[in-house]
C-alpha positions as CSV (number, residue, x, y, z in Angstrom):
1,M,77.9,12.7,2.6
2,A,77.3,14.2,6.0
3,G,77.9,17.7,4.6
4,T,75.3,17.1,1.9
5,K,72.7,16.1,4.6
6,I,73.5,19.2,6.7
7,E,73.2,21.4,3.6
8,R,69.8,19.9,2.7
9,T,68.6,20.4,6.3
10,T,69.8,24.0,6.3
11,H,68.1,24.7,3.0
12,Q,64.8,23.1,4.2
13,G,64.9,25.0,7.4
14,I,65.5,28.3,5.6
15,Y,62.8,27.6,3.1
16,E,60.3,27.1,6.0
17,R,61.4,30.2,7.8
18,I,61.1,32.4,4.7
19,R,57.7,30.8,3.8
20,D,56.4,31.4,7.4
21,D,57.7,35.0,7.3
22,I,55.7,35.5,4.0
23,T,52.7,33.8,5.5
24,F,52.6,35.9,8.6
25,G,53.4,39.2,7.0
26,H,57.0,39.8,8.0
27,L,57.8,39.8,4.3
28,L,55.2,41.6,2.3
29,P,53.7,41.1,-1.2
30,G,55.9,43.1,-3.6
31,E,58.9,43.2,-1.2
32,R,62.2,42.8,-3.0
33,L,64.3,39.8,-2.0
34,T,68.0,39.4,-2.6
35,E,70.4,36.6,-1.6
36,I,72.6,39.1,0.3
37,K,69.6,40.6,2.2
38,L,68.2,37.2,3.2
39,S,71.6,35.8,4.1
40,G,72.0,38.6,6.6
41,M,68.4,38.2,7.9
42,Y,68.7,34.5,8.6
43,Q,72.5,34.4,9.3
44,V,73.3,31.6,6.8
45,S,75.4,31.4,3.7
46,R,74.0,32.3,0.3
47,S,73.9,28.7,-0.9
48,P,70.9,27.5,1.2
49,I,69.2,30.8,0.5
50,R,69.6,30.2,-3.2
51,E,68.1,26.7,-2.9
52,A,65.2,28.0,-0.7
53,L,64.4,30.8,-3.3
54,R,64.2,28.2,-6.0
55,Q,61.7,26.2,-4.0
56,L,59.7,29.3,-3.1
57,Q,59.6,30.4,-6.7
58,S,58.4,26.9,-7.7
59,D,55.7,27.2,-5.0
60,G,54.6,30.6,-6.5
61,L,55.4,32.5,-3.3
62,I,58.1,34.6,-4.9
63,R,58.6,35.6,-8.5
64,F,61.4,36.9,-10.7
65,E,60.7,40.1,-12.5
66,R,63.1,41.5,-15.1
67,N,65.0,44.6,-13.9
68,K,63.7,44.1,-10.4
69,G,64.9,40.7,-9.4
70,M,63.1,38.5,-6.9
71,E,60.1,39.7,-5.0
72,V,57.3,38.3,-2.9
73,T,54.4,37.5,-5.2
74,K,51.5,39.9,-5.4
75,L,48.2,38.4,-6.5
76,S,45.2,40.4,-7.7
77,I,41.8,40.0,-6.0
78,E,40.6,38.4,-9.3
79,K,43.4,35.8,-9.3
80,I,42.9,35.0,-5.6
81,S,39.2,34.5,-6.2
82,E,39.9,32.1,-9.1
83,I,42.3,30.1,-7.0
84,Y,39.8,29.7,-4.1
85,D,37.0,28.9,-6.5
86,V,39.0,25.9,-7.9
87,R,40.2,24.9,-4.4
88,A,36.6,24.7,-3.2
89,L,35.8,22.2,-6.0
90,Q,38.9,20.2,-5.4
91,E,38.8,20.0,-1.6
92,G,35.0,19.3,-1.7
93,F,35.7,16.4,-3.9
94,A,38.6,15.2,-1.7
95,V,36.5,15.1,1.4
96,R,33.7,13.3,-0.6
97,I,35.9,10.5,-1.8
98,S,37.8,10.2,1.5
99,I,34.7,9.2,3.5
100,D,34.7,5.7,2.1
101,H,38.3,5.3,3.5
102,L,37.6,6.7,7.0
103,D,37.2,4.2,9.9
104,S,36.4,4.8,13.5
105,E,40.0,5.5,14.4
106,D,40.2,8.2,11.7
107,I,37.0,9.8,13.1
108,R,38.5,9.8,16.6
109,H,41.7,11.4,15.3
110,L,39.8,14.1,13.3
111,T,37.7,14.8,16.4
112,A,40.8,15.3,18.6
113,L,42.2,17.5,15.9
114,H,39.0,19.5,15.8
115,E,39.2,20.0,19.5
116,T,42.6,21.6,19.2
117,L,41.2,23.9,16.6
118,V,38.4,24.9,18.9
119,L,40.9,25.8,21.5
120,A,43.1,27.7,19.0
121,A,40.0,29.6,17.9
122,R,39.0,30.4,21.5
123,N,42.5,31.8,22.1
124,R,42.6,33.5,18.7
125,D,46.0,31.8,18.2
126,M,46.6,32.4,14.5
127,R,49.8,30.3,14.3
128,E,48.3,27.3,16.0
129,W,45.1,27.6,13.9
130,I,47.0,27.8,10.6
131,D,49.2,24.8,11.6
132,K,46.3,22.5,12.8
133,N,43.9,23.7,10.1
134,S,46.4,22.6,7.5
135,T,46.7,19.2,9.2
136,F,42.9,18.9,9.2
137,H,42.5,19.6,5.5
138,A,45.5,17.4,4.6
139,Y,43.9,14.4,6.4
140,F,41.1,14.3,3.8
141,R,43.5,14.8,0.9
142,D,45.6,11.9,2.1
143,K,42.6,9.6,2.8
144,A,41.1,10.3,-0.6
145,G,43.9,8.2,-2.1
146,N,44.2,10.3,-5.3
147,E,47.7,11.6,-5.7
148,T,46.9,13.8,-8.7
149,L,44.1,15.5,-6.8
150,N,46.5,16.0,-3.8
151,Q,49.1,17.6,-5.9
152,L,46.7,19.9,-7.6
153,I,45.3,21.1,-4.3
154,M,48.7,21.6,-2.8
155,M,49.8,23.6,-5.9
156,L,47.0,26.0,-5.5
157,K,47.3,26.1,-1.7
158,R,50.9,27.1,-1.9
159,R,49.9,30.1,-4.1
160,T,47.8,31.4,-1.3
161,F,50.1,30.7,1.7
162,L,50.9,34.4,2.1
163,Y,47.2,35.3,2.4
164,Q,46.3,32.8,5.1
165,R,46.5,35.4,7.9
166,M,44.0,37.5,6.1
167,S,41.4,34.8,6.5
168,L,41.7,35.3,10.3
169,S,41.9,39.1,10.4
170,F,38.3,39.3,11.8
171,D,37.5,37.4,15.0
172,R,34.1,36.3,13.8
173,Y,35.8,34.1,11.2
174,Y,37.4,31.8,13.8
175,D,34.0,30.8,15.1
176,M,32.5,30.4,11.7
177,Y,35.4,28.1,10.6
178,V,34.9,26.0,13.8
179,D,31.2,25.5,12.8
180,H,32.2,24.5,9.3
181,H,34.7,22.0,10.5
182,A,32.1,20.5,13.0
183,D,29.7,20.2,10.0
184,I,32.3,18.5,7.9
185,L,33.2,16.1,10.7
186,D,29.5,15.3,11.4
187,A,28.9,14.5,7.8
188,C,31.9,12.2,7.8
189,R,30.5,10.4,10.9
190,T,27.2,9.8,9.2
191,R,28.9,9.0,5.8
192,D,26.8,11.7,4.1
193,H,28.9,12.3,1.0
194,D,26.8,15.2,-0.4
195,R,26.7,17.1,2.9
196,A,30.5,16.6,3.5
197,E,31.3,17.9,0.0
198,F,29.0,20.9,0.3
199,A,30.3,21.7,3.8
200,M,33.9,21.7,2.6
201,R,33.1,23.9,-0.4
202,T,31.2,26.3,1.9
203,H,34.2,26.5,4.2
204,V,36.7,27.2,1.4
205,M,34.5,29.8,-0.1
206,A,34.1,31.5,3.3
207,T,37.8,31.6,3.5
208,K,38.0,33.2,0.1
209,Q,35.5,35.9,1.2
210,A,37.5,36.7,4.3
211,V,40.7,37.1,2.2
212,V,39.0,39.2,-0.4
213,E,37.3,41.4,2.2
214,N,40.6,42.0,4.0
215,L,42.6,42.6,0.8
216,S,39.9,45.0,-0.5
217,M,40.1,47.0,2.7
218,T,43.9,47.1,2.5
219,L,43.8,48.4,-1.0
220,D,41.2,51.0,-0.1
221,T,43.4,52.5,2.6
222,R,46.2,52.9,0.1
223,V,44.1,55.0,-2.3
């Protein structure tokens, strides 16, 4: 029983390490992955690596290609645009319906969270921003009280994990995102459903633009 618990903990930890290495560009889109290679990189047996790869494949972060094996997923600009377009609709709706479930304590918590994001933006701390930004967005999904909506958003969000750093490749985006979050938060305080939904959609679409801009530049340099 204890061995099973340790194995699960190892598998989850390895999954998170590989996921973060994909997110922050240590493992690149199109890079081939093997159990032997990853076992050596993370200094663990192949069993937790195998379980982590299954979860990563389910998340859409890696894919199996015949005659090539496992590789970090590459998404086209068109596919990324489609995903963010749908996410904008879903997350806008999530913040809209969450407003009726937010009390004064929730607003205080979101305000404190926003302040940590302001500091992360000021310091250009990408890891802190991505971590706290995920928490900020998750708060509205949880408060919306719609499990189906939550699952749909997370399914699409996982597909774009490896492109998150691209949304912060230009310093100007940090400040713009802070303004967007402040607008969302203010709309929640005043219980303005339309403004909150519009602000969240605007925010997600701006993130899409940053990713597409960065990816387009990357592709141009390879030509």
